[in-house]
N, C-alpha and C positions, 0 to 999 in steps of 0.2 A: 975751579978745576977736576972736581970728580966726571963731571959731565961732558969736559973734552974727553976725559982718560977713556969713559965707557965708549964714546963716538969712536976714538980711535981702536980699541979692542975690540969693537964690535965688527967694522968694516961696512963694507956696503953690502945691504943688504937689497935684493931685488931679484924676482922670478925670472927664470928666462925666457928668451921669446920663443913662443910657439914655433911648430916648425911650417915650413912654406906651404899656402894651399895645393893641395894636388891638380887643381883647374889649373889650365893651361891661361897663361895672361892674354888679354884681348890685345888684338892688334893696337888699340889707341894707347896700351901701357907704353910701347917705344915712343910714341909721338909725345907723350905727356912726359918722357923722360923720369918717371918713376916719383912725381909729385901731383897729385892731383886738389883741386880746389871745389869744394863740395858744397852744393846748395840742395837744403832739405824742403821739399815742397808736400805741404799737404794738400789733398787733392778730396778730403772729406772722410777723413779716420776718426776714432775714437780717443786717438791721443796715447796709444798703448804703443806704438810704434815709434813715436817720436822720445817717448821715454828711454826706450831702448837705444835710439840713436845717441840720445845725449849719453848714455851709460856706456856706448862706446867711444866716445871723445873724452870719458873721464880719464883719471890718472890711473883707473886699474885695469881698463883694458887699451887706453892711451892711441886709437888710429893713428893720431897725428906723427907717431913713429915709424908709421908706413907710407910717408907720404902723403896722407889724407889731410886736409885742411878747411873746416868750416868759412864758407865766405858769404856775404850779406845778399849779393846782388848777382842775378844769372849771366848778367856779362862778363862776371869774373871767373864763372864757374865754370869746371870741365866736366862736372859730373851732378846727374838730380837724382838725388834719393827721394822718391815719389809714393808716398804712403797713404793707403785708404783706397776704396772704390771713387771711380771719379764720377763728383756728383754734375747733375745737369749745368748745376751755374759754376763750376769749375775747370769742365772742358775745354771752352776756349781760351779762360786764361794758363793752362796750361801748355795747350798749346803754342800758344805767344811765349812762355817763358821758355820752353825748350828752344823755339826759334830763335829767341835772343842770345843763346848760349853758342860760343865759338866752335869752332869747330876743331878738332872732333871732340865729338861730345858723346858722354855714355849716359844712357838712363838707366837707373836701377830701381826694381819694383820691389818695396820691402814692407813683407808681410803678404799675408793669405788674402786678405781684403784688396791689395793692389794689383796682386797676381790674377786671380781668378772671382774677385768681389765679395768670397767668403760669405761672412752673414749677412751683407745686405744684397746677395745677387737677387735681383728680380726686385729689388724696391722701385716705387715707383720714380724719387728722386734720384736714381742712380743710372747715369750715363752708360758705365760699363767699367772693367779692369782697364788698367795703366796702357797695356799693348793695344786695345781698342781703340785709345785714342791718339799716341805716341808709340813710336818704335821701341819696344823694350832690350837691351843690352844683356842684363843679368837680372834675374830673379833670387830674391832672397825668400825661403819661405818659414811658416809660422806665424802662432797667433799669442802675442807679440814673437816675433823671431829673436834669440837670443843674443846680446851683442856680440860673441865669439862670431856669429853665423855674420853678420854686418860687417865686422872687422875684416874676414875671410873673404868677405864681397869685394872690399875695399882695396885688398892687398891682390885682387886678381885684376883689377884696374891700373892699380900702380905699378903693379909686377915685383913689388917688393915683399 
């Protein structure tokens, strides 16, 4: 009973939600209705950005409370989170994956490597940045970007 009493005395402990992002929501936000299905695509990264994306969806940052949910298939996805510089072997699979997504679709380049090839610029196996292969709607800079920045980018997509 003492544990139950302590729970009742303490009450609910949670941090308040951060303020809405100052960036204007994308036009696709209205069509998505405040909810976005997200597919993460590794186009040749070092996995630093993937770790931060996983952190953005963990209970601490909880991107799901803003309407973003991870899915396994591009056919179910509204948003593609693309990480890393696009390697020559991943250029065509990335194009096909984005083409398989239903309209309206949003492509988010996550990390400096996805935005401008970062450390891998000029590499022999690098096709280019994500924007050189598919149209990019949102860029999240950083090496790797912080989970808060990834959640803020997803909030501009969902409009929440």
